[in-house]
Structure formats: structure tokens, C-alpha cells
C-alpha positions as CSV (number, residue, x, y, z in Angstrom):
1,M,91.8,119.5,89.0
2,K,94.6,117.4,90.7
3,N,96.5,118.6,93.7
4,V,100.4,118.5,94.3
5,L,102.3,119.6,97.2
6,L,105.9,120.6,96.1
7,V,108.1,120.5,99.1
8,E,111.6,122.0,98.0
9,D,114.2,124.6,99.7
10,D,115.8,125.3,96.1
11,K,114.1,128.7,95.2
12,F,115.2,127.8,91.4
13,L,114.3,124.5,91.3
14,S,110.8,124.7,93.1
15,T,109.8,127.9,90.6
16,L,110.5,125.9,87.7
17,L,108.8,122.7,88.7
18,K,105.7,124.8,90.0
19,N,105.6,126.7,86.9
20,R,106.0,123.3,84.7
21,L,103.4,121.6,86.5
22,E,100.7,124.4,86.5
23,K,101.4,124.9,82.6
24,E,100.3,121.0,82.8
25,G,97.2,121.8,84.3
26,L,97.8,120.8,88.1
27,N,97.0,122.9,91.0
28,V,100.6,123.3,92.9
29,M,100.9,124.2,96.6
30,Y,104.2,124.8,97.7
31,A,106.4,124.6,100.9
32,Q,109.8,125.3,101.6
33,D,110.3,123.6,104.7
34,G,109.0,120.6,106.5
35,E,107.1,122.3,109.1
36,K,105.2,124.0,106.3
37,A,104.4,121.0,104.5
38,L,103.1,119.5,107.5
39,E,100.7,122.5,108.1
40,I,99.5,122.2,104.5
41,L,98.7,118.4,104.9
42,R,97.1,119.2,108.1
43,S,95.0,121.7,106.5
44,G,92.7,119.1,105.1
45,E,93.4,120.1,101.5
46,K,93.1,117.1,99.5
47,L,96.3,116.1,97.9
48,D,96.9,113.5,95.2
49,L,100.6,113.5,95.2
50,V,103.3,115.0,97.5
51,L,106.7,115.8,95.7
52,L,109.3,116.0,98.9
53,D,112.9,116.9,99.0
54,V,115.1,115.3,101.7
55,I,117.3,118.0,102.6
56,L,115.1,120.6,104.0
57,P,115.3,123.3,106.8
58,K,113.2,122.7,110.1
59,K,112.2,119.0,109.4
60,N,113.8,117.1,106.7
61,G,112.0,114.9,104.3
62,F,112.2,111.7,106.3
63,E,110.9,113.4,109.3
64,V,107.9,114.4,107.1
65,L,107.4,111.2,106.1
66,E,107.6,109.4,109.4
67,E,104.8,112.0,110.6
68,M,102.6,111.3,107.3
69,Q,102.9,107.6,108.3
70,Q,101.9,107.9,111.7
71,D,98.7,110.1,110.7
72,P,95.8,108.2,109.2
73,R,94.8,111.3,107.8
74,F,98.0,111.7,105.3
75,K,99.0,107.9,105.5
76,D,97.8,107.3,102.1
77,V,98.9,110.1,100.3
78,P,101.1,109.1,97.5
79,T,104.4,110.9,98.0
80,I,107.4,111.0,95.5
81,I,110.9,111.8,96.8
82,I,113.3,114.1,94.7
83,S,116.4,114.4,96.2
84,N,120.4,114.9,96.1
85,L,120.8,112.3,98.2
86,G,121.3,109.3,96.3
87,Q,123.1,106.5,98.5
88,D,121.1,103.3,98.3
89,S,120.6,103.5,102.1
90,D,118.8,107.2,101.7
91,V,116.8,105.3,98.7
92,A,116.0,102.4,101.1
93,R,115.0,104.7,103.9
94,G,112.7,106.8,101.7
95,K,110.8,103.7,100.4
96,D,110.6,102.1,103.7
97,L,108.9,105.2,104.9
98,G,106.5,104.9,102.3
99,A,107.7,107.0,99.4
100,I,106.3,105.2,95.9
101,E,109.3,106.7,94.0
102,Y,112.9,108.4,94.6
103,Y,114.2,110.3,91.9
104,I,117.8,111.7,92.3
105,K,117.8,115.4,91.1
106,A,121.5,115.2,89.0
107,Q,120.1,112.1,87.3
108,T,116.8,113.4,86.6
109,S,115.7,115.9,84.1
110,I,112.8,118.4,84.8
111,D,111.1,117.2,81.5
112,D,111.2,113.4,82.7
113,L,110.1,114.3,86.1
114,V,106.8,116.3,84.5
115,V,106.3,113.1,82.8
116,Q,106.2,110.8,85.5
117,I,104.3,113.3,87.6
118,K,101.5,113.6,84.9
119,N,101.4,109.8,84.4
120,F,101.0,109.2,88.3
121,V,98.3,111.6,88.9
122,G,96.5,110.6,85.5
123,V,96.8,113.8,83.6
124,A,97.9,113.1,80.1
């Protein structure tokens, strides 16, 4: 089973996404802020993908990515950003920090997102 870490502070969206991904056969761990996300990463759980919001309490998504890049244990964990921040500079910053994709919430349906995630982790 593939492990996905969902880092999202919006209760409605996180519940919806978690339920959909679990229905597709993925194991979803959840963090509602950046500090909790880093705790889960440090726990040593093998992750196939991190879904990361940018605007988060305690530590924002960019700070989480920076810490991931500095730690050899999670430097290579694939990360997809899902955010309301859609400025070119935000997208560029996310990619510079190692995000493999950057989805803007308002422009991406849950269905499309689930398909992309499944394709990425190799679940048909």
C-alpha cells in the first residue's frame, strides 16, 4: 500500500481528499500544520508522496520544503503543492524548493487531483 502524507489545514478539503484517496486504496497520514508534517516525516514512516498546502499554521509549506531539502532522509520524498497561492513567483519558489508539481486549488478539481496522485504513486 502506498503512503501519502496530506498536509492541509482546511478541514473540509482535507477530509474530502483523505476519504477519496483512501477509497482509491492509499494509506493517508494527515497533518494540519507544518510542524506536525515534519514530525511525521521524522517518525521514519516511508512516504511515497507528500501533498502540501503552502498557507499553514506554525510552519508554512515553503518552510516545510526547505527543511525537507536540508535533510537527506526526506530530500527525495516527492512533494506536490496544492495551494490557493497562484502567483508565478509562488509556483517558481515551490518548484525551486523541490516540489514536483504545483496545483492551484481554484483551478484543480478533486477528481483531477486524485487521478494525478494515483498516476504519480502508480495506483491504477
